[in-house]
N, C-alpha and C positions, 0 to 999 in steps of 0.2 A: 441224642444218643442215649442219654440217661433214661428218658421216658420210654424208649424203645427196648431197653434191656441190654444194650451193648456195653454200657457202663453202669456201675452201681456206687452208691454212697457208703462210706464207712466213717464212723465217728469214734474218737477216742476222748474220754473225759478225764480230766484231772481236777483237783480242787480249785485250780486257778484259771483254767482255760478249757476250751473244747477244740480238738483238732479235727479237721474235715479232710477226708481222702477220697479220691475217685479211684475205683478199682475196676477190673474187668468184670463185666456182667455175664449173665448166663448165655447171651447171644454172641459174645465176643469171638468164640471159635468159628462162627460162620464167616467172619471177615477174612479168614485164611483161605477160604474157597475161592477159586478163580471165577466161579459162576455167580457168586453172591455180590450184589451191588448195593451200595448205600449212597443215596444222593440227597442233597439239600438245596432247596430253592432259595435264592437270595435276590433281593431287590437291586435294581441298578443304582450306582453311586449317586446319580443326579435325581433320583425319584424322591418326591416329597414324603415326609414322615407319615402323613395321613394314610397313605396307601398301606403302610405296614400294619396299621391297627384295624383295618377292615376285616371283619370276620369272614373266614372262608367257609363255603358250604361243605358240610361233611358228606362223604359218600353215603348213599342210602343203602339200606338192607341190613338184615340181621347178621350177616357174615362179618361186616366191618365192626359192628357193635360188639359182637362176641369176641373177636380177636383183640379189640382194645381192652375189654373187660378182663380177658385172659392175661394180657400183659400186665395190667395193673394188679390183678389178683396174685399172679406169680411173684411180682416184685414186692408186693406188700407182705406176702407169706415169707419171702426170703429175708426181708428186713426185720420182721417180727421174730423170726427164728434167730437171727444174729443178735438182736437185743436180748432175747431170752437167754442165750448162751453167755452173753456178756454179764448180765446181772447174776446169773447162776454162778459164774466164776467169782464175781465180787462177793456174793453172799457166802460162798464156800471159804474164801479167804478170811472174811470177818469171823466166821464160825471157828476156824482153826486158831485164829489169834485169841479169841475169847476162851477156847479150851486150854490153850497154853497158859493164859493168865490165871485160870482157875486151878490148874495143876501146880503152878509156881507163883503163889500170890506175892512173894517178896521180890520177884524179878523186876528189873527196871522196865518202864514203859517203852515200847518201840518209838523211834523218832516220828513226830507228827501225830502221835496218839492224842485224842481229845482228853481234856481234863475231866476227871470224874465229877459228878455233881456234888454240891455241898451237902452238909448233913441234912437229913430229912427232919422236918418238924415232928416232935414227939408230942402226942396229945395224951392227956391223962384220960383214961377210959372212964365210962360211967360207973 
């Protein structure tokens, strides 16, 4: 369902861990339609494991290929857009924090702020 676009991945990053969420994808509204069907083929419980790993022949024709590429392309575009928005928000927050520190240099550091680097080595010029 993830590869077909019914679900999508979402990640949340912290300094200590990464959280993974499954969210509704762009095709999820189709599941509300009574005419839309989603099926999954499963092997019988007693079937050997080797049957599961046998490669299935892909349907031939450019229509199948273009629809698969379209799904992957749309999914990739959506994920890249989400990542771009996430990093944009992160950078905007860092920018605002640095502006506040520049405006109020004596203000205490926010909790969890990294320590500033030590003194820079001073070299006597030529």
